[in-house]
Each structure stands twice: as C-alpha cells, then as structure tokens.
C-alpha positions in Angstrom: 26.2 1.9 1.8 26.0 -0.7 4.5 24.3 -3.8 3.4 21.7 -5.4 5.6 22.4 -8.6 7.5 20.6 -11.9 6.6 16.9 -12.0 7.5 16.0 -13.3 10.9 14.6 -16.8 10.9 11.2 -15.5 12.1 10.7 -13.6 8.9 11.8 -15.8 6.1 10.5 -14.8 2.7 9.9 -16.8 -0.5 12.5 -16.1 -3.2 9.9 -14.4 -5.3 9.8 -11.6 -2.7 13.5 -11.2 -2.3 13.3 -7.5 -3.2 11.3 -6.9 0.0 14.1 -8.3 2.2 14.7 -4.9 3.8 11.2 -4.6 5.1 12.1 -6.4 8.3 15.7 -5.3 8.8 17.0 -4.4 12.2 18.4 -1.0 12.8 21.3 -0.4 10.4 22.9 2.7 8.8 21.7 3.8 5.4 24.8 4.8 3.6 27.8 4.7 5.9 29.5 2.0 7.9 28.7 3.4 11.2 26.6 1.4 13.7 23.0 2.5 14.1 22.2 4.7 17.1 19.8 3.8 19.9 16.5 5.6 19.2 16.4 9.0 21.0 14.0 9.6 23.7 14.0 13.3 22.9 10.7 14.9 22.1 12.0 16.3 18.8 11.2 14.0 15.8 14.1 12.0 14.5 16.1 13.7 11.8 18.3 11.4 9.6 21.8 12.8 9.5 23.7 13.2 6.2 25.0 9.9 4.9 22.9 7.6 7.1 19.3 6.8 7.9 18.2 4.8 10.9 15.9 1.8 10.3 13.3 0.3 12.5 11.5 -3.0 12.1 7.9 -2.6 11.1 6.7 -3.9 14.5 8.7 -1.3 16.4 7.3 1.4 14.0 3.8 0.3 14.7 3.2 -1.6 11.4 2.4 -5.2 10.5 5.4 -6.7 8.7 3.4 -9.1 6.6 0.9 -6.5 5.4 3.8 -4.1 4.7 5.4 -6.8 2.7 2.2 -7.1 0.7 2.3 -3.4 -0.1 5.9 -3.7 -1.3 5.1 -6.8 -3.4 2.3 -4.9 -5.0 4.6 -2.0 -6.0 7.1 -4.5 -7.4 4.4 -6.3 -9.4 3.2 -3.1 -10.9 6.5 -2.0 -12.5 6.0 0.2 -15.5 5.7 -1.6 -18.8 7.3 1.3 -20.6 10.8 0.7 -22.0 13.7 1.2 -19.6 15.5 3.0 -22.4 13.9 6.4 -21.7 15.0 7.9 -25.0 13.2 5.2 -26.8 10.2 5.7 -24.5 10.3 9.4 -25.4 10.0 8.8 -29.1 7.0 6.5 -28.4 5.2 9.2 -26.3 6.1 12.9 -26.2 8.4 12.6 -29.2 5.3 12.2 -31.4 4.2 15.8 -30.6 5.1 18.7 -32.9 8.7 19.8 -32.3 8.9 16.9 -29.9 12.6 16.0 -30.3 14.5 15.6 -27.0 16.9 18.4 -26.2 18.1 17.3 -22.8 19.5 14.1 -21.2 17.3 11.0 -20.9 19.4 8.4 -19.0 17.9 4.9 -18.8 16.1 3.7 -15.7 16.4 0.6 -13.6 14.1 -1.5 -11.4 10.9 -0.6 -9.7 12.2 1.0 -6.5 11.0 2.5 -3.3 11.5 3.7 0.2 9.0 3.8 3.0 9.5 6.1 6.0 7.4 6.0 9.2 7.9 8.4 12.0 11.1 9.5 10.2 12.6 6.0 10.2 13.1 3.7 7.3 10.9 0.7 7.6 11.1 -0.8 4.0 13.0 -0.5 0.8 12.9 -2.4 -2.5 14.7 -2.2 -5.8 17.8 0.1 -5.9 17.2 3.3 -3.9 20.8 4.4 -4.7 20.1 4.6 -8.4 20.3 8.2 -9.8 17.5 8.4 -12.2 15.1 11.0 -13.7 12.2 11.8 -11.5 10.4 13.6 -14.3 7.8 16.0 -13.1 8.6 15.6 -9.4 11.1 18.2 -10.6 8.3 20.7 -10.6 8.1 20.5 -6.9 11.8 21.6 -6.8 10.9 24.5 -9.2 8.1 25.7 -6.9 10.5 25.3 -3.9 13.1 27.7 -5.2 10.3 30.1 -6.0 9.1 29.7 -2.4 12.6 30.3 -1.1 12.7 33.6 -3.1 9.4 34.6 -1.5 10.7 33.7 1.9 13.9 35.7 1.3 11.9 38.8 0.1 13.2 38.5 -3.5 9.6 38.1 -4.6 7.4 40.5 -2.7 4.2 38.7 -3.3 3.1 35.7 -5.5 0.3 38.0 -6.7 2.9 40.4 -8.3 3.1 40.2 -12.0 6.2 38.3 -13.2 6.9 40.8 -15.9 7.8 43.4 -13.3 10.8 41.3 -12.2 12.1 40.5 -15.7 14.8 42.2 -17.7 15.6 41.4 -21.3 17.4 38.0 -21.3 20.4 37.5 -23.6 20.8 34.0 -24.9 24.3 32.4 -24.8 26.0 30.1 -27.3 25.4 26.6 -26.1 28.3 24.2 -26.6 30.1 26.6 -29.0 27.2 26.7 -31.4 25.5 29.7 -32.8 22.3 31.1 -31.4 19.3 28.8 -31.7 16.2 30.4 -33.0 12.9 30.2 -31.1 9.9 30.5 -33.5 8.3 33.0 -33.4 10.7 35.3 -31.6 14.0 37.1 -31.5 17.2 35.2 -32.1 19.2 36.7 -29.2 16.8 38.4 -26.8 14.2 36.6 -24.7 11.3 38.7 -23.3 8.9 36.0 -22.2 6.4 38.3 -20.6 6.3 41.1 -23.2 2.8 40.6 -24.6 -0.5 42.1 -23.5 -1.6 38.7 -22.1 1.7 37.6 -20.6 2.2 41.0 -18.8 -0.8 40.2 -16.7 0.5 36.9 -15.4 1.4 36.5 -11.7 3.7 34.1 -10.0 0.6 32.4 -8.5 -0.8 31.9 -12.0 2.3 30.1 -13.2 2.7 28.1 -10.0 -0.9 26.8 -10.3 -0.6 26.2 -14.1 -3.5 28.5 -14.8 -1.6 31.2 -16.7 -2.3 30.3 -20.3 1.1 31.9 -21.1 1.6 32.3 -24.8 4.9 31.9 -26.7 7.9 29.7 -27.4 10.8 28.9 -25.1 13.9 26.8 -26.0 12.3 25.9 -29.4 9.1 24.5 -27.8 5.9 26.5 -28.3 3.4 26.2 -25.6 0.9 24.8 -28.1 3.2 21.9 -29.0 3.0 20.4 -25.5 0.1 17.9 -25.5 -1.4 19.8 -28.5 -5.1 20.2 -29.2 -6.5 17.8 -31.8 -7.5 20.7 -34.0 -4.2 22.1 -35.4 -6.0 25.2 -36.7 -6.3 26.4 -33.1 -2.7 26.1 -32.1 -1.7 29.7 -32.9 -5.1 31.3 -33.3 -7.2 30.6 -30.3 -8.0 33.5 -27.9 -6.2 33.4 -24.6 -8.0 32.3 -21.5 -8.4 34.8 -18.6 -5.5 34.2 -16.1 -6.6 31.9 -13.3 -9.7 30.6 -15.2 -8.4 27.4 -16.8 -5.9 24.8 -15.6 -3.6 23.3 -18.2 -0.6 21.1 -17.4 2.1 22.5 -19.7 5.9 22.0 -19.5 6.8 25.0 -21.6 5.1 27.2 -19.1 6.9 25.4 -16.2 10.2 26.1 -18.0 9.2 29.8 -18.2 8.7 29.9 -14.5 12.2 28.3 -14.0 13.7 31.0 -16.2 11.9 33.7 -14.2 13.1 32.3 -10.9 16.7 32.3 -12.4 16.4 36.0 -13.0 15.2 36.7 -9.4 18.0 34.6 -7.9 20.7 35.7 -10.4 22.4 32.4 -9.8 21.8 28.8 -11.1 18.8 27.2 -9.5 20.7 24.0 -8.7 23.0 26.1 -6.6 20.1 27.7 -4.7 18.5 24.3 -4.1 21.8 22.7 -3.0 22.7 25.5 -0.5 19.3 26.1 1.0 17.6 22.7 0.9 19.5 19.7 -0.3 22.7 20.1 1.8 20.8 21.0 5.0 18.5 17.9 4.7 21.6 15.7 4.2 21.0 14.8 0.6 23.7 13.1 -1.5 26.2 14.8 -3.7 25.1 12.8 -6.7 21.8 14.4 -7.6 21.8 16.7 -10.7 19.4 19.2 -12.1 19.7 19.7 -15.9 18.2 21.9 -18.5 18.5 21.6 -22.3 21.3 21.8 -24.9 20.0 25.3 -25.9 18.7 26.7 -22.6 21.8 28.8 -21.8 21.7 32.5 -21.1 24.2 35.2 -20.2 23.8 36.2 -16.6 26.1 38.7 -14.9 28.9 38.0 -17.4 28.8 34.2 -17.3 26.9 31.5 -19.2 24.2 29.8 -17.0 21.9 27.0 -17.9 18.2 27.5 -17.2 17.0 24.2 -15.9 13.8 22.4 -16.9 10.8 21.5 -14.8 10.7 17.9 -15.8 11.8 15.3 -18.4 9.2 16.1 -21.1 12.0 16.9 -23.6 14.8 15.5 -21.4 16.6 17.1 -18.5 15.1 17.8 -15.0 16.2 16.2 -11.8 18.3 13.1 -11.8 18.1 11.9 -8.2 18.0 8.7 -6.0 15.1 7.5 -3.9 16.8 8.4 -0.6 17.1 12.0 -1.6 13.5 12.0 -2.8 12.5 10.6 0.6 14.4 13.3 2.4 12.6 16.0 0.4 9.3 14.3 1.1 10.1 14.2 4.8 10.9 18.0 4.7 7.5 18.7 3.1 5.7 16.4 5.6 7.3 18.4 8.4 6.1 21.6 6.8 9.6 22.9 5.7 11.3 22.2 9.0 14.4 20.0 9.4 15.4 19.6 13.0 15.7 23.0 14.4 15.9 24.8 11.0 12.9 26.2 9.1 14.3 25.7 5.6 11.0 26.5 3.8 8.4 28.6 5.6 5.3 27.1 7.0 3.3 29.8 5.2 4.8 28.6 1.8 3.8 25.0 2.6 0.3 26.1 3.4 0.2 28.0 0.0 1.5 24.9 -1.8 -1.2 22.8 -0.3 -4.1 25.2 -1.1 -6.3 23.9 -3.9 -6.4 25.7 -7.2 -10.0 26.8 -7.9 -9.7 25.7 -11.5 -8.3 22.3 -10.5 -9.1 21.3 -6.9 -6.5 18.4 -6.7 -3.6 20.7 -7.7 -1.8 23.1 -5.3 1.5 24.7 -6.3 3.4 22.6 -8.8 3.8 19.7 -8.3 1.9 19.2 -5.1 -1.2 17.2 -5.8 -3.7 17.6 -3.0 -6.5 15.4 -1.8 -9.5 17.4 -0.8 -12.6 15.3 -0.2 -10.2 12.3 -0.9 -10.8 13.0 -4.6 -7.2 12.4 -5.7 -6.6 9.3 -3.5 -9.6 7.7 -2.1 -7.6 5.4 0.2 -5.6 8.3 1.8 -6.7 11.0 4.3 -7.7 14.4 2.9 -4.5 15.9 4.4 -2.2 13.6 2.3 -0.5 15.0 -0.8 1.7 13.6 -3.5 4.6 14.9 -5.6 4.1 13.3 -9.0 6.1 12.6 -12.1 5.6 10.5 -15.2 7.0 7.0 -15.3 5.5 6.9 -12.7 7.4 8.5 -9.9 5.6 9.4 -6.6 6.5 10.9 -3.3 3.4 10.1 -1.1 3.3 12.3 2.0 0.8 11.5 4.8 1.0 13.9 7.8 -1.9 12.1 9.5 -0.1 8.8 9.6 3.4 10.2 9.6 4.4 8.3 6.5 6.5 9.2 3.5 6.7 6.7 0.6 8.8 7.0 -2.5 7.5 4.7 -5.3 9.4 4.7 -8.6 8.4 3.2 -11.9 4.9 2.1 -11.0 2.7 1.4 -14.0 -0.4 3.6 -13.6 -1.7 6.3 -11.4 -4.6 4.1 -10.4 -2.1 1.7 -8.9 -1.0 4.4 -6.4 -4.4 4.3 -4.7 -4.2 0.5 -4.4 -0.6 0.8 -3.0 -1.7 3.4 -0.4 -4.6 1.3 0.6 -2.3 -1.7 1.3 0.3 0.6 3.0 -2.2 2.1 5.4 -3.7 -1.3 6.1 -0.3 -2.3 7.5 -0.6 0.1 10.4 -1.4 -1.4 13.8 -0.9 1.7 15.9 -1.2 5.4 15.4 
C-alpha cells in the first residue's frame, strides 16, 4: 500500500492525533504504487478500482477538516475496553453460556480502526485498515447477501417459501479426520434441520428477520444455549412462538440459514460471495469466511464447510476495513457497482424494510433507522451493518457517506460519532 506523504504545513496535528493524519491527505492510491487519477467529470459516480482507492481532501469532498478530525479523534478515544485477545474475551462473555466453548478461529484484534468514504472517495482513515480481523456479526450481512443472490438467480423462488421444501437430508462429514460429532438431541450422521412440525412452517423471510423461533441443535449448539433465558427450566420445554411474531437475535438460527443457503447453492458460500460480489467490487484476496471445526458436510461427493454467521463461537468473516468499506459502498448504491447490478435493487429494498416485530431490524444484519429510532443523529434513510466488538459499517444515502468503525466501545458511541461526522459537512 502506498503510504501518504507528510502532512502539509497548513494542517499540522498534535502528536496525540497522529492516527488521524490521513484525514487531510491529498489524492493518493490506496493499495498500489500507481499515481492517483484526476477526478472524472463523468456523470457516473466514482467506482474505486481493484487495488486502489482515490482520496480527496475533506475540503474538496465538502467537509470541514477540523470537524472531521474531531470525529476521528472521538472514535480513537472510544476504543473497546475488551481484551485484544479475542479468545480470552470469548471466555469472559459468550463462553460463559451453556455449551459455550469456541469451535472456530478467534484471531486477536488490533487498534481501533476506520475508513470514511464521501461521494465514493476516501476522506479519512485511522488505525490499520489493512488488518484482517473478525468482523463478528457484520458477517450476517454477507449471509443475507448470498441468500439474496440465490433469490435474484431464481434458486429461491420466493422468500415466503418454506425453507423445508428446499432441503434434502444432509450428511455430516468427518472433520479433520475425527469421527462424527454428535449434536444433542439429534442424529449422529444425518442433519434434517427443518423436520419438525414447527420448523417445517418456517420461511426464508422468517430466518432473515430472526423471527423464526427455529428449534433444535446445530454444530453442537442448541438454540436455547445462545443468550439463554434465566429460567433454565424453560430451555427445552417452552412452547414455540408463532413464526413472525417474536424477534430473537440468535446465532444458531443464523447458522441454520447459512446451512440452508449452502444446500441451495450446492457450493461453498465463500465461493459464491467471492465470484458474485467481492471480486467484482475489487475486494482483496485476503478476506476469509470460516465455519467451525465440526461444521463439515458431504456435498456432491466432497467435504464442504458450512460457514458461520458471526464470531459467537468463533469463525465468521475475517476481513479488512477497506473491504468492509467496499461492501458498504455497494449497499449504499443499492447493489450497483459501476455499470453492474450485482445485487438487485429489489433485494436491497427488502433488506431495508422494517421487521414488524422489531422495527429497527431489516434482513440480517441491516439495522434500519425508521423515525431515527436506531440512530437519532442520522437521517431515517441511514442504516448500519453491525457486529460485536464493536464493528460498524454506517451507510448514509442522504449524505453519500460510508463509514467503517472498528473496535468502538459501545453502541451508544456510534450515535455520538455520527453526530460529529455529519457536523463536519459544509456542503451537500
């Protein structure tokens, strides 16, 4: 990656704000040694090519550099207080749940990091945007994307179809040379995740909105073990909620959706995402999407890993901030990248439609902002891809802004950051 030149004398910063140095950089390439191009006068919005990303100074982009620096300084000051050793952090949080042992990779994280894009151009960075780190439940937005691609391709006829009608019996593979790993309760070798009276009623839309109340165990993790109810007597005995009635954020059910999408595509989901989204938007070759040690199945004669929808028990997307920003820009532009419609406009509309049982949730993991009830500082049209840690991709179609903020302490800090970010605008 080309490193920025020294700061111009007109924008000297105190040493304490050294991480914000890139806020005021002149036009430079992002990742390659090529010189930056002169901004195009074409009417088409700027599309960053693979391997580089043109920068603009805040003033050229219509932003106040000092106020933008304040927003960046705020993000840096609010770095998560959780351990950077994410395995240790797991044992202090989700690892305390029943059956909470990690079964996927949990690589350590680095500094608070971010990228701000205005009008398609990079106007600020901090930390280490090159770092390949877990993005936790932002991974869910990649799960819903591959489902959307299946709908666009006609592999799923309607999101209101029952998922059971698409599912064969699934044979488990032998992970890493070991014997079959038993799910409790369930069959050792055959997975039939929609073969119960309740689960047979569930639609793709129910799973995408986390209103399914799916029952069962997958990869050794019962749905009741994820953020369990205080009353243990209810874990396996409570009656199921009517599909669509109750929102419950639950990673086992997300992993069920990923397994179902794998059956529809009949190929590993990372391959689908790479071919249809990540390569076309110029993402790096260093992102990875992992599942669990025991989430291997037999598919068309080969062993394939079913990926996870987040880092709750490890795994999920390991990705850098640049690639997160490219994905955010794709969603801001409603699935269009240059001349190519990679994800249909209709799917983006669906993803941004509020869930009746939880109005700030669209399709996973698109958090929406009706009545500005999710982010008071943001316009109602803004939305956020959210993951623990915290990892955010803030997407603002009104102000043409995408901001990746990694490892910020609390969700409440995001609203304060957005308030400072939007205060930096001097032109619309």
